MARFI-974198 format. One record per residue (C-alpha): residue in one letter; chain; y, x, z. Coordinates in nm, 4 decimals. Example, Ala and Ser with C-alpha at 12.3 -4.5 7.8 and 13.67 -1.06 7.14 Angstrom:
<recs>
<rec><balum>a</balum><nuro>A</nuro><y>-0.4500</y><x>1.2300</x><z>0.7800</z></rec>
<rec><balum>s</balum><nuro>A</nuro><y>-0.1060</y><x>1.3670</x><z>0.7140</z></rec>
</recs>
This chain:
<recs>
<rec><balum>m</balum><nuro>A</nuro><y>-9.3011</y><x>1.3702</x><z>13.8379</z></rec>
<rec><balum>r</balum><nuro>A</nuro><y>-9.2719</y><x>1.0915</x><z>14.1011</z></rec>
<rec><balum>s</balum><nuro>A</nuro><y>-9.2292</y><x>0.8306</x><z>13.8492</z></rec>
<rec><balum>i</balum><nuro>A</nuro><y>-9.5488</y><x>0.9403</x><z>13.6615</z></rec>
<rec><balum>l</balum><nuro>A</nuro><y>-9.7392</y><x>0.9432</x><z>13.9925</z></rec>
<rec><balum>f</balum><nuro>A</nuro><y>-9.6096</y><x>0.5873</x><z>14.0637</z></rec>
<rec><balum>l</balum><nuro>A</nuro><y>-9.7340</y><x>0.4623</x><z>13.7285</z></rec>
<rec><balum>v</balum><nuro>A</nuro><y>-10.0758</y><x>0.6167</x><z>13.7881</z></rec>
<rec><balum>v</balum><nuro>A</nuro><y>-10.0992</y><x>0.4342</x><z>14.1257</z></rec>
<rec><balum>v</balum><nuro>A</nuro><y>-9.9803</y><x>0.1093</x><z>13.9871</z></rec>
<rec><balum>c</balum><nuro>A</nuro><y>-10.2611</y><x>0.1285</x><z>13.7101</z></rec>
<rec><balum>c</balum><nuro>A</nuro><y>-10.5268</y><x>0.1815</x><z>13.9598</z></rec>
<rec><balum>i</balum><nuro>A</nuro><y>-10.4082</y><x>-0.0958</x><z>14.1871</z></rec>
<rec><balum>s</balum><nuro>A</nuro><y>-10.3827</y><x>-0.3524</x><z>13.9073</z></rec>
<rec><balum>r</balum><nuro>A</nuro><y>-10.7140</y><x>-0.2372</x><z>13.7579</z></rec>
<rec><balum>m</balum><nuro>A</nuro><y>-10.5761</y><x>-0.2185</x><z>13.4100</z></rec>
<rec><balum>i</balum><nuro>A</nuro><y>-10.8276</y><x>-0.1375</x><z>13.1451</z></rec>
<rec><balum>l</balum><nuro>A</nuro><y>-10.6736</y><x>0.2297</x><z>13.1084</z></rec>
<rec><balum>c</balum><nuro>A</nuro><y>-10.7345</y><x>0.2975</x><z>13.4720</z></rec>
<rec><balum>p</balum><nuro>A</nuro><y>-10.9756</y><x>0.5843</x><z>13.5036</z></rec>
<rec><balum>s</balum><nuro>A</nuro><y>-11.1398</y><x>0.4419</x><z>13.8200</z></rec>
<rec><balum>i</balum><nuro>A</nuro><y>-11.3156</y><x>0.1558</x><z>13.6336</z></rec>
<rec><balum>s</balum><nuro>A</nuro><y>-11.6611</y><x>0.2339</x><z>13.5469</z></rec>
<rec><balum>l</balum><nuro>A</nuro><y>-11.8274</y><x>0.1736</x><z>13.2130</z></rec>
<rec><balum>a</balum><nuro>A</nuro><y>-12.0637</y><x>-0.0714</x><z>13.3682</z></rec>
<rec><balum>q</balum><nuro>A</nuro><y>-11.7794</y><x>-0.2710</x><z>13.5186</z></rec>
<rec><balum>q</balum><nuro>A</nuro><y>-11.6204</y><x>-0.2910</x><z>13.1647</z></rec>
<rec><balum>q</balum><nuro>A</nuro><y>-11.9446</y><x>-0.4068</x><z>12.9800</z></rec>
<rec><balum>i</balum><nuro>A</nuro><y>-11.9907</y><x>-0.7743</x><z>12.9565</z></rec>
<rec><balum>e</balum><nuro>A</nuro><y>-12.2826</y><x>-0.8046</x><z>12.7201</z></rec>
<rec><balum>a</balum><nuro>A</nuro><y>-12.5928</y><x>-0.6310</x><z>12.5596</z></rec>
<rec><balum>d</balum><nuro>A</nuro><y>-12.5268</y><x>-0.4786</x><z>12.2358</z></rec>
<rec><balum>n</balum><nuro>A</nuro><y>-12.8550</y><x>-0.6510</x><z>12.0940</z></rec>
<rec><balum>w</balum><nuro>A</nuro><y>-12.8132</y><x>-0.9908</x><z>12.2649</z></rec>
<rec><balum>c</balum><nuro>A</nuro><y>-12.7637</y><x>-1.1925</x><z>11.9414</z></rec>
<rec><balum>t</balum><nuro>A</nuro><y>-13.0868</y><x>-1.0434</x><z>11.7815</z></rec>
<rec><balum>q</balum><nuro>A</nuro><y>-13.2595</y><x>-1.1021</x><z>12.1098</z></rec>
<rec><balum>a</balum><nuro>A</nuro><y>-13.1582</y><x>-1.4620</x><z>12.1352</z></rec>
<rec><balum>e</balum><nuro>A</nuro><y>-13.2569</y><x>-1.5376</x><z>11.7794</z></rec>
<rec><balum>d</balum><nuro>A</nuro><y>-13.5842</y><x>-1.3783</x><z>11.8127</z></rec>
<rec><balum>n</balum><nuro>A</nuro><y>-13.6806</y><x>-1.5273</x><z>12.1434</z></rec>
<rec><balum>l</balum><nuro>A</nuro><y>-13.5173</y><x>-1.8718</x><z>12.1689</z></rec>
<rec><balum>t</balum><nuro>A</nuro><y>-13.5771</y><x>-2.1978</x><z>11.9978</z></rec>
<rec><balum>d</balum><nuro>A</nuro><y>-13.4322</y><x>-2.5524</x><z>12.0266</z></rec>
<rec><balum>k</balum><nuro>A</nuro><y>-13.6259</y><x>-2.8246</x><z>12.2177</z></rec>
<rec><balum>d</balum><nuro>A</nuro><y>-13.8373</y><x>-2.9032</x><z>11.9055</z></rec>
<rec><balum>g</balum><nuro>A</nuro><y>-13.9358</y><x>-2.5379</x><z>11.8540</z></rec>
<rec><balum>n</balum><nuro>A</nuro><y>-13.6913</y><x>-2.4641</x><z>11.5675</z></rec>
<rec><balum>s</balum><nuro>A</nuro><y>-13.5044</y><x>-2.1345</x><z>11.5303</z></rec>
<rec><balum>v</balum><nuro>A</nuro><y>-13.1437</y><x>-2.1190</x><z>11.6699</z></rec>
<rec><balum>s</balum><nuro>A</nuro><y>-12.8333</y><x>-1.9202</x><z>11.5850</z></rec>
<rec><balum>c</balum><nuro>A</nuro><y>-12.7087</y><x>-1.6988</x><z>11.8689</z></rec>
<rec><balum>k</balum><nuro>A</nuro><y>-12.3712</y><x>-1.8712</x><z>11.8306</z></rec>
<rec><balum>e</balum><nuro>A</nuro><y>-12.5508</y><x>-2.2051</x><z>11.9564</z></rec>
<rec><balum>v</balum><nuro>A</nuro><y>-12.6688</y><x>-2.0291</x><z>12.2831</z></rec>
<rec><balum>g</balum><nuro>A</nuro><y>-12.4173</y><x>-1.7738</x><z>12.3631</z></rec>
<rec><balum>k</balum><nuro>A</nuro><y>-12.3627</y><x>-1.8323</x><z>12.7289</z></rec>
<rec><balum>r</balum><nuro>A</nuro><y>-12.2539</y><x>-1.5533</x><z>12.9631</z></rec>
<rec><balum>c</balum><nuro>A</nuro><y>-12.6021</y><x>-1.4513</x><z>13.0948</z></rec>
<rec><balum>i</balum><nuro>A</nuro><y>-12.7687</y><x>-1.5005</x><z>12.7559</z></rec>
<rec><balum>r</balum><nuro>A</nuro><y>-12.5342</y><x>-1.2447</x><z>12.6283</z></rec>
<rec><balum>m</balum><nuro>A</nuro><y>-12.6722</y><x>-1.0035</x><z>12.8992</z></rec>
<rec><balum>n</balum><nuro>A</nuro><y>-13.0278</y><x>-1.0607</x><z>12.7924</z></rec>
<rec><balum>n</balum><nuro>A</nuro><y>-13.0603</y><x>-1.2017</x><z>13.1449</z></rec>
<rec><balum>y</balum><nuro>A</nuro><y>-13.1879</y><x>-1.5642</x><z>13.0924</z></rec>
<rec><balum>w</balum><nuro>A</nuro><y>-13.2143</y><x>-1.6390</x><z>13.4697</z></rec>
<rec><balum>c</balum><nuro>A</nuro><y>-12.8947</y><x>-1.4713</x><z>13.5721</z></rec>
<rec><balum>q</balum><nuro>A</nuro><y>-13.0562</y><x>-1.2278</x><z>13.7951</z></rec>
<rec><balum>k</balum><nuro>A</nuro><y>-12.8212</y><x>-0.9883</x><z>13.9881</z></rec>
<rec><balum>q</balum><nuro>A</nuro><y>-12.8752</y><x>-0.6217</x><z>14.0678</z></rec>
<rec><balum>g</balum><nuro>A</nuro><y>-12.9838</y><x>-0.5440</x><z>14.4168</z></rec>
<rec><balum>d</balum><nuro>A</nuro><y>-13.0082</y><x>-0.2218</x><z>14.6168</z></rec>
<rec><balum>s</balum><nuro>A</nuro><y>-13.2973</y><x>-0.1142</x><z>14.3769</z></rec>
<rec><balum>p</balum><nuro>A</nuro><y>-13.1810</y><x>-0.1932</x><z>14.0277</z></rec>
<rec><balum>w</balum><nuro>A</nuro><y>-13.4093</y><x>-0.3787</x><z>13.7949</z></rec>
<rec><balum>l</balum><nuro>A</nuro><y>-13.6251</y><x>-0.1852</x><z>13.5452</z></rec>
<rec><balum>g</balum><nuro>A</nuro><y>-13.5186</y><x>-0.2350</x><z>13.1801</z></rec>
<rec><balum>t</balum><nuro>A</nuro><y>-13.1331</y><x>-0.2291</x><z>13.2716</z></rec>
<rec><balum>s</balum><nuro>A</nuro><y>-13.0434</y><x>0.1245</x><z>13.1614</z></rec>
<rec><balum>g</balum><nuro>A</nuro><y>-12.6825</y><x>0.1764</x><z>13.0620</z></rec>
<rec><balum>k</balum><nuro>A</nuro><y>-12.4934</y><x>0.4515</x><z>12.8642</z></rec>
<rec><balum>n</balum><nuro>A</nuro><y>-12.5928</y><x>0.7035</x><z>13.1269</z></rec>
<rec><balum>g</balum><nuro>A</nuro><y>-12.9568</y><x>0.6397</x><z>13.0795</z></rec>
<rec><balum>k</balum><nuro>A</nuro><y>-13.0133</y><x>0.5073</x><z>13.4311</z></rec>
<rec><balum>d</balum><nuro>A</nuro><y>-13.1213</y><x>0.1616</x><z>13.5483</z></rec>
<rec><balum>g</balum><nuro>A</nuro><y>-12.8522</y><x>-0.0441</x><z>13.7117</z></rec>
<rec><balum>n</balum><nuro>A</nuro><y>-12.6388</y><x>-0.1734</x><z>13.4170</z></rec>
<rec><balum>r</balum><nuro>A</nuro><y>-12.4437</y><x>-0.4801</x><z>13.5250</z></rec>
<rec><balum>d</balum><nuro>A</nuro><y>-12.1374</y><x>-0.6829</x><z>13.4668</z></rec>
<rec><balum>v</balum><nuro>A</nuro><y>-11.8295</y><x>-0.6792</x><z>13.7080</z></rec>
<rec><balum>d</balum><nuro>A</nuro><y>-11.9937</y><x>-0.9708</x><z>13.9183</z></rec>
<rec><balum>g</balum><nuro>A</nuro><y>-12.3265</y><x>-0.7713</x><z>13.9568</z></rec>
<rec><balum>h</balum><nuro>A</nuro><y>-12.5337</y><x>-0.9571</x><z>13.6975</z></rec>
<rec><balum>a</balum><nuro>A</nuro><y>-12.8060</y><x>-0.7345</x><z>13.5398</z></rec>
<rec><balum>i</balum><nuro>A</nuro><y>-12.7574</y><x>-0.6509</x><z>13.1756</z></rec>
<rec><balum>f</balum><nuro>A</nuro><y>-13.1204</y><x>-0.6184</x><z>13.0360</z></rec>
<rec><balum>e</balum><nuro>A</nuro><y>-13.2332</y><x>-0.4051</x><z>12.7404</z></rec>
<rec><balum>t</balum><nuro>A</nuro><y>-13.4645</y><x>-0.6938</x><z>12.6370</z></rec>
<rec><balum>v</balum><nuro>A</nuro><y>-13.5478</y><x>-1.0425</x><z>12.7496</z></rec>
<rec><balum>e</balum><nuro>A</nuro><y>-13.9005</y><x>-0.9163</x><z>12.8400</z></rec>
<rec><balum>w</balum><nuro>A</nuro><y>-13.7421</y><x>-0.7182</x><z>13.1248</z></rec>
<rec><balum>s</balum><nuro>A</nuro><y>-13.5452</y><x>-1.0194</x><z>13.2309</z></rec>
<rec><balum>a</balum><nuro>A</nuro><y>-13.8704</y><x>-1.2255</x><z>13.2440</z></rec>
<rec><balum>r</balum><nuro>A</nuro><y>-14.0291</y><x>-0.9574</x><z>13.4602</z></rec>
<rec><balum>a</balum><nuro>A</nuro><y>-13.7327</y><x>-0.9765</x><z>13.6931</z></rec>
<rec><balum>i</balum><nuro>A</nuro><y>-13.7517</y><x>-1.3542</x><z>13.7572</z></rec>
<rec><balum>a</balum><nuro>A</nuro><y>-14.1399</y><x>-1.3247</x><z>13.7811</z></rec>
<rec><balum>i</balum><nuro>A</nuro><y>-14.0979</y><x>-1.0670</x><z>14.0704</z></rec>
<rec><balum>d</balum><nuro>A</nuro><y>-13.8304</y><x>-1.2747</x><z>14.2289</z></rec>
<rec><balum>l</balum><nuro>A</nuro><y>-14.0499</y><x>-1.5832</x><z>14.2294</z></rec>
<rec><balum>r</balum><nuro>A</nuro><y>-14.3422</y><x>-1.3717</x><z>14.3787</z></rec>
<rec><balum>s</balum><nuro>A</nuro><y>-14.1111</y><x>-1.2711</x><z>14.6605</z></rec>
<rec><balum>k</balum><nuro>A</nuro><y>-14.0098</y><x>-1.6159</x><z>14.7214</z></rec>
<rec><balum>y</balum><nuro>A</nuro><y>-14.3826</y><x>-1.7342</x><z>14.7177</z></rec>
<rec><balum>r</balum><nuro>A</nuro><y>-14.4785</y><x>-1.4727</x><z>14.9617</z></rec>
<rec><balum>r</balum><nuro>A</nuro><y>-14.2026</y><x>-1.5917</x><z>15.1965</z></rec>
<rec><balum>g</balum><nuro>A</nuro><y>-14.3517</y><x>-1.9408</x><z>15.1872</z></rec>
<rec><balum>f</balum><nuro>A</nuro><y>-14.1535</y><x>-2.0988</x><z>14.9056</z></rec>
<rec><balum>i</balum><nuro>A</nuro><y>-14.4547</y><x>-2.2467</x><z>14.7172</z></rec>
<rec><balum>s</balum><nuro>A</nuro><y>-14.3473</y><x>-2.5980</x><z>14.6106</z></rec>
<rec><balum>a</balum><nuro>A</nuro><y>-14.1184</y><x>-2.6848</x><z>14.3260</z></rec>
<rec><balum>v</balum><nuro>A</nuro><y>-13.8719</y><x>-2.8294</x><z>14.5915</z></rec>
<rec><balum>q</balum><nuro>A</nuro><y>-13.8803</y><x>-2.5281</x><z>14.8011</z></rec>
<rec><balum>i</balum><nuro>A</nuro><y>-13.8221</y><x>-2.2966</x><z>14.4971</z></rec>
<rec><balum>a</balum><nuro>A</nuro><y>-13.5472</y><x>-2.5146</x><z>14.3627</z></rec>
<rec><balum>a</balum><nuro>A</nuro><y>-13.3773</y><x>-2.5136</x><z>14.7055</z></rec>
<rec><balum>a</balum><nuro>A</nuro><y>-13.3800</y><x>-2.1337</x><z>14.7076</z></rec>
<rec><balum>y</balum><nuro>A</nuro><y>-13.1874</y><x>-2.1211</x><z>14.3896</z></rec>
<rec><balum>s</balum><nuro>A</nuro><y>-12.9645</y><x>-2.4197</x><z>14.4626</z></rec>
<rec><balum>p</balum><nuro>A</nuro><y>-12.9438</y><x>-2.4768</x><z>14.8342</z></rec>
<rec><balum>w</balum><nuro>A</nuro><y>-12.9261</y><x>-2.8152</x><z>14.9979</z></rec>
<rec><balum>c</balum><nuro>A</nuro><y>-12.5974</y><x>-2.7101</x><z>15.1746</z></rec>
<rec><balum>d</balum><nuro>A</nuro><y>-12.4059</y><x>-2.6519</x><z>14.8480</z></rec>
<rec><balum>t</balum><nuro>A</nuro><y>-12.2006</y><x>-2.8830</x><z>14.6438</z></rec>
<rec><balum>l</balum><nuro>A</nuro><y>-12.2021</y><x>-2.8892</x><z>14.2576</z></rec>
<rec><balum>g</balum><nuro>A</nuro><y>-11.9903</y><x>-2.6032</x><z>14.1528</z></rec>
<rec><balum>s</balum><nuro>A</nuro><y>-11.9644</y><x>-2.4749</x><z>14.5287</z></rec>
<rec><balum>k</balum><nuro>A</nuro><y>-11.6459</y><x>-2.6436</x><z>14.6000</z></rec>
<rec><balum>a</balum><nuro>A</nuro><y>-11.5495</y><x>-2.7553</x><z>14.9340</z></rec>
<rec><balum>v</balum><nuro>A</nuro><y>-11.5743</y><x>-3.1284</x><z>14.8750</z></rec>
<rec><balum>v</balum><nuro>A</nuro><y>-11.7306</y><x>-3.2863</x><z>14.5719</z></rec>
<rec><balum>k</balum><nuro>A</nuro><y>-11.7525</y><x>-3.6748</x><z>14.5223</z></rec>
<rec><balum>g</balum><nuro>A</nuro><y>-11.6767</y><x>-3.7237</x><z>14.8941</z></rec>
<rec><balum>s</balum><nuro>A</nuro><y>-11.9521</y><x>-3.4859</x><z>15.0151</z></rec>
<rec><balum>g</balum><nuro>A</nuro><y>-11.8722</y><x>-3.1640</x><z>15.2084</z></rec>
<rec><balum>r</balum><nuro>A</nuro><y>-12.0152</y><x>-2.8283</x><z>15.1585</z></rec>
<rec><balum>t</balum><nuro>A</nuro><y>-12.2024</y><x>-2.6756</x><z>15.4680</z></rec>
<rec><balum>c</balum><nuro>A</nuro><y>-12.3291</y><x>-2.3292</x><z>15.3473</z></rec>
<rec><balum>l</balum><nuro>A</nuro><y>-12.2426</y><x>-2.0520</x><z>15.5960</z></rec>
<rec><balum>d</balum><nuro>A</nuro><y>-12.1258</y><x>-1.7975</x><z>15.3471</z></rec>
<rec><balum>k</balum><nuro>A</nuro><y>-11.7496</y><x>-1.8026</x><z>15.4295</z></rec>
<rec><balum>r</balum><nuro>A</nuro><y>-11.6787</y><x>-1.9603</x><z>15.0888</z></rec>
<rec><balum>a</balum><nuro>A</nuro><y>-11.5253</y><x>-2.2962</x><z>15.0394</z></rec>
<rec><balum>m</balum><nuro>A</nuro><y>-11.5586</y><x>-2.5435</x><z>15.3342</z></rec>
<rec><balum>p</balum><nuro>A</nuro><y>-11.4260</y><x>-2.8862</x><z>15.3942</z></rec>
<rec><balum>p</balum><nuro>A</nuro><y>-11.0873</y><x>-2.9134</x><z>15.5707</z></rec>
<rec><balum>p</balum><nuro>A</nuro><y>-11.0755</y><x>-2.9566</x><z>15.9665</z></rec>
<rec><balum>g</balum><nuro>A</nuro><y>-11.1505</y><x>-3.3073</x><z>16.0721</z></rec>
<rec><balum>f</balum><nuro>A</nuro><y>-11.3605</y><x>-3.3862</x><z>15.7576</z></rec>
<rec><balum>s</balum><nuro>A</nuro><y>-11.5593</y><x>-3.7007</x><z>15.8383</z></rec>
<rec><balum>g</balum><nuro>A</nuro><y>-11.7481</y><x>-3.7542</x><z>15.4997</z></rec>
<rec><balum>p</balum><nuro>A</nuro><y>-12.1183</y><x>-3.7131</x><z>15.4392</z></rec>
<rec><balum>l</balum><nuro>A</nuro><y>-12.2447</y><x>-3.3409</x><z>15.4532</z></rec>
<rec><balum>c</balum><nuro>A</nuro><y>-12.4704</y><x>-3.1619</x><z>15.2059</z></rec>
<rec><balum>k</balum><nuro>A</nuro><y>-12.7710</y><x>-3.0472</x><z>15.4071</z></rec>
<rec><balum>q</balum><nuro>A</nuro><y>-13.1548</y><x>-3.0589</x><z>15.3918</z></rec>
<rec><balum>p</balum><nuro>A</nuro><y>-13.2760</y><x>-3.3999</x><z>15.4890</z></rec>
<rec><balum>d</balum><nuro>A</nuro><y>-13.5000</y><x>-3.4342</x><z>15.7869</z></rec>
<rec><balum>v</balum><nuro>A</nuro><y>-13.8046</y><x>-3.5654</x><z>15.5985</z></rec>
<rec><balum>t</balum><nuro>A</nuro><y>-14.1506</y><x>-3.4260</x><z>15.5400</z></rec>
<rec><balum>k</balum><nuro>A</nuro><y>-14.1497</y><x>-3.4758</x><z>15.1663</z></rec>
<rec><balum>a</balum><nuro>A</nuro><y>-13.8333</y><x>-3.4704</x><z>14.9588</z></rec>
<rec><balum>s</balum><nuro>A</nuro><y>-13.7579</y><x>-3.7179</x><z>14.6739</z></rec>
<rec><balum>r</balum><nuro>A</nuro><y>-13.4441</y><x>-3.7524</x><z>14.4631</z></rec>
<rec><balum>t</balum><nuro>A</nuro><y>-13.3875</y><x>-4.1241</x><z>14.5559</z></rec>
<rec><balum>k</balum><nuro>A</nuro><y>-13.4119</y><x>-4.0736</x><z>14.9340</z></rec>
<rec><balum>s</balum><nuro>A</nuro><y>-13.2869</y><x>-3.7181</x><z>14.9737</z></rec>
<rec><balum>c</balum><nuro>A</nuro><y>-12.9845</y><x>-3.6402</x><z>14.7587</z></rec>
<rec><balum>l</balum><nuro>A</nuro><y>-12.6113</y><x>-3.7254</x><z>14.8238</z></rec>
<rec><balum>a</balum><nuro>A</nuro><y>-12.3616</y><x>-3.7536</x><z>14.5427</z></rec>
<rec><balum>g</balum><nuro>A</nuro><y>-12.1737</y><x>-3.4188</x><z>14.4836</z></rec>
<rec><balum>c</balum><nuro>A</nuro><y>-12.4433</y><x>-3.2101</x><z>14.6501</z></rec>
<rec><balum>n</balum><nuro>A</nuro><y>-12.7156</y><x>-2.9976</x><z>14.4931</z></rec>
<rec><balum>c</balum><nuro>A</nuro><y>-13.0397</y><x>-3.1949</x><z>14.4518</z></rec>
<rec><balum>p</balum><nuro>A</nuro><y>-13.3473</y><x>-2.9723</x><z>14.4728</z></rec>
<rec><balum>p</balum><nuro>A</nuro><y>-13.5963</y><x>-3.2634</x><z>14.3955</z></rec>
<rec><balum>q</balum><nuro>A</nuro><y>-13.4152</y><x>-3.3315</x><z>14.0698</z></rec>
<rec><balum>i</balum><nuro>A</nuro><y>-13.4344</y><x>-2.9567</x><z>13.9859</z></rec>
<rec><balum>a</balum><nuro>A</nuro><y>-13.8042</y><x>-2.9506</x><z>14.0993</z></rec>
<rec><balum>e</balum><nuro>A</nuro><y>-13.8838</y><x>-3.2356</x><z>13.8437</z></rec>
<rec><balum>t</balum><nuro>A</nuro><y>-13.7836</y><x>-2.9893</x><z>13.5644</z></rec>
<rec><balum>l</balum><nuro>A</nuro><y>-13.9728</y><x>-2.7097</x><z>13.7062</z></rec>
<rec><balum>v</balum><nuro>A</nuro><y>-14.3011</y><x>-2.9027</x><z>13.7116</z></rec>
<rec><balum>r</balum><nuro>A</nuro><y>-14.2762</y><x>-3.0139</x><z>13.3351</z></rec>
<rec><balum>g</balum><nuro>A</nuro><y>-14.6162</y><x>-2.9583</x><z>13.1677</z></rec>
<rec><balum>l</balum><nuro>A</nuro><y>-14.7924</y><x>-2.9138</x><z>13.5188</z></rec>
<rec><balum>q</balum><nuro>A</nuro><y>-14.7391</y><x>-3.2651</x><z>13.6516</z></rec>
<rec><balum>p</balum><nuro>A</nuro><y>-14.8113</y><x>-3.1764</x><z>14.0177</z></rec>
<rec><balum>d</balum><nuro>A</nuro><y>-14.6352</y><x>-3.3342</x><z>14.3134</z></rec>
<rec><balum>i</balum><nuro>A</nuro><y>-14.3018</y><x>-3.1643</x><z>14.3556</z></rec>
<rec><balum>n</balum><nuro>A</nuro><y>-14.3824</y><x>-3.0925</x><z>14.7200</z></rec>
<rec><balum>a</balum><nuro>A</nuro><y>-14.7267</y><x>-2.9497</x><z>14.6400</z></rec>
<rec><balum>d</balum><nuro>A</nuro><y>-14.8171</y><x>-2.5831</x><z>14.6043</z></rec>
<rec><balum>l</balum><nuro>A</nuro><y>-14.7363</y><x>-2.4733</x><z>14.2511</z></rec>
<rec><balum>m</balum><nuro>A</nuro><y>-15.0143</y><x>-2.2254</x><z>14.2390</z></rec>
<rec><balum>l</balum><nuro>A</nuro><y>-14.8007</y><x>-1.9372</x><z>14.0863</z></rec>
<rec><balum>f</balum><nuro>A</nuro><y>-14.9941</y><x>-1.6393</x><z>14.2426</z></rec>
<rec><balum>d</balum><nuro>A</nuro><y>-15.3261</y><x>-1.5822</x><z>14.4030</z></rec>
<rec><balum>s</balum><nuro>A</nuro><y>-15.3651</y><x>-1.4376</x><z>14.7548</z></rec>
<rec><balum>k</balum><nuro>A</nuro><y>-15.3207</y><x>-1.0731</x><z>14.6142</z></rec>
<rec><balum>g</balum><nuro>A</nuro><y>-14.9946</y><x>-1.1631</x><z>14.4338</z></rec>
<rec><balum>n</balum><nuro>A</nuro><y>-15.1559</y><x>-1.1621</x><z>14.0908</z></rec>
<rec><balum>p</balum><nuro>A</nuro><y>-14.9889</y><x>-1.4093</x><z>13.8495</z></rec>
<rec><balum>l</balum><nuro>A</nuro><y>-15.1681</y><x>-1.7428</x><z>13.7763</z></rec>
<rec><balum>p</balum><nuro>A</nuro><y>-15.1175</y><x>-1.9461</x><z>13.4487</z></rec>
<rec><balum>n</balum><nuro>A</nuro><y>-14.8705</y><x>-2.1819</x><z>13.6043</z></rec>
<rec><balum>l</balum><nuro>A</nuro><y>-14.6250</y><x>-1.9036</x><z>13.6494</z></rec>
<rec><balum>g</balum><nuro>A</nuro><y>-14.5297</y><x>-1.8781</x><z>13.2774</z></rec>
<rec><balum>v</balum><nuro>A</nuro><y>-14.4649</y><x>-2.2530</x><z>13.2659</z></rec>
<rec><balum>v</balum><nuro>A</nuro><y>-14.2415</y><x>-2.2562</x><z>13.5725</z></rec>
<rec><balum>i</balum><nuro>A</nuro><y>-14.0551</y><x>-1.9689</x><z>13.4478</z></rec>
<rec><balum>r</balum><nuro>A</nuro><y>-13.9856</y><x>-2.1233</x><z>13.1017</z></rec>
<rec><balum>n</balum><nuro>A</nuro><y>-13.8869</y><x>-2.4451</x><z>13.2855</z></rec>
<rec><balum>l</balum><nuro>A</nuro><y>-13.6529</y><x>-2.2661</x><z>13.5177</z></rec>
<rec><balum>a</balum><nuro>A</nuro><y>-13.4590</y><x>-2.1263</x><z>13.2106</z></rec>
<rec><balum>i</balum><nuro>A</nuro><y>-13.4382</y><x>-2.4754</x><z>13.0750</z></rec>
<rec><balum>q</balum><nuro>A</nuro><y>-13.2916</y><x>-2.5809</x><z>13.3983</z></rec>
<rec><balum>e</balum><nuro>A</nuro><y>-13.0444</y><x>-2.2917</x><z>13.4615</z></rec>
<rec><balum>q</balum><nuro>A</nuro><y>-12.9301</y><x>-2.2044</x><z>13.1034</z></rec>
<rec><balum>g</balum><nuro>A</nuro><y>-13.0436</y><x>-2.5045</x><z>12.8892</z></rec>
<rec><balum>v</balum><nuro>A</nuro><y>-13.2496</y><x>-2.2782</x><z>12.6677</z></rec>
<rec><balum>y</balum><nuro>A</nuro><y>-13.6025</y><x>-2.2718</x><z>12.5398</z></rec>
<rec><balum>i</balum><nuro>A</nuro><y>-13.7779</y><x>-1.9482</x><z>12.5521</z></rec>
<rec><balum>k</balum><nuro>A</nuro><y>-14.0904</y><x>-1.8669</x><z>12.3473</z></rec>
<rec><balum>q</balum><nuro>A</nuro><y>-14.3880</y><x>-1.8530</x><z>12.5841</z></rec>
<rec><balum>n</balum><nuro>A</nuro><y>-14.5136</y><x>-1.5174</x><z>12.4331</z></rec>
<rec><balum>v</balum><nuro>A</nuro><y>-14.2034</y><x>-1.3567</x><z>12.5472</z></rec>
<rec><balum>i</balum><nuro>A</nuro><y>-14.2420</y><x>-1.4726</x><z>12.9122</z></rec>
<rec><balum>e</balum><nuro>A</nuro><y>-14.5904</y><x>-1.3661</x><z>12.8967</z></rec>
<rec><balum>a</balum><nuro>A</nuro><y>-14.4945</y><x>-1.0222</x><z>12.7947</z></rec>
<rec><balum>g</balum><nuro>A</nuro><y>-14.2578</y><x>-1.0003</x><z>13.0827</z></rec>
<rec><balum>i</balum><nuro>A</nuro><y>-14.5143</y><x>-1.1109</x><z>13.3423</z></rec>
<rec><balum>a</balum><nuro>A</nuro><y>-14.7519</y><x>-0.8493</x><z>13.1917</z></rec>
<rec><balum>k</balum><nuro>A</nuro><y>-14.4900</y><x>-0.5927</x><z>13.3075</z></rec>
<rec><balum>l</balum><nuro>A</nuro><y>-14.5537</y><x>-0.6759</x><z>13.6772</z></rec>
<rec><balum>i</balum><nuro>A</nuro><y>-14.7925</y><x>-0.3907</x><z>13.6761</z></rec>
<rec><balum>n</balum><nuro>A</nuro><y>-14.4715</y><x>-0.1837</x><z>13.7025</z></rec>
<rec><balum>k</balum><nuro>A</nuro><y>-14.3840</y><x>-0.2620</x><z>14.0589</z></rec>
<rec><balum>k</balum><nuro>A</nuro><y>-14.0351</y><x>-0.2141</x><z>14.1899</z></rec>
</recs>
């Protein structure tokens, strides 16, 4: 009896697949319909159809084209086997039923940032890829040190190289503001404004004063997917997700 009990304990400690403490949500790594969703909703840069095998990155396989994570209140459109919203992978990324729900989630996230004063392309880019972080979130990249205060990788004591941080300038530009090895929000911002052509430091005009979406929102959402995942989403899918904003959560 003791030996059997010991094996059960070892199973749970090692988190083997047979361990009963692991939930279904933790075991799931993709949406069942991700391939169909990808082939229905994505194109190449020239607008041609793609095979899901060409775009099968981690978050694409979760119908989560902006890699949104679940929060305290789960995203709508993430119901799992139990029929309740909150389906996620082991790292907390939301697994959406369809891409439209994923588009709704990023629209809500952008609206939250917009209301907090992140209104320019540079400010929004920095919210997703902070100035303080290195490429890949490693302690030191290309001689530059990470400074984010999140208790993750940090440069060794006595590090004397340049540090990743927001420049002390009114307007950011890639040539004047970015260090090698560090995140470069101005570079990301240049992608976000494709098709809009505003100054990367100017108000993107994503929402009106009441929080209603403006036409630029759909363009920025599409560009953000290009930046983050390298995929081109059909605009009608994004617009369908934005239309779901009426379901506030």
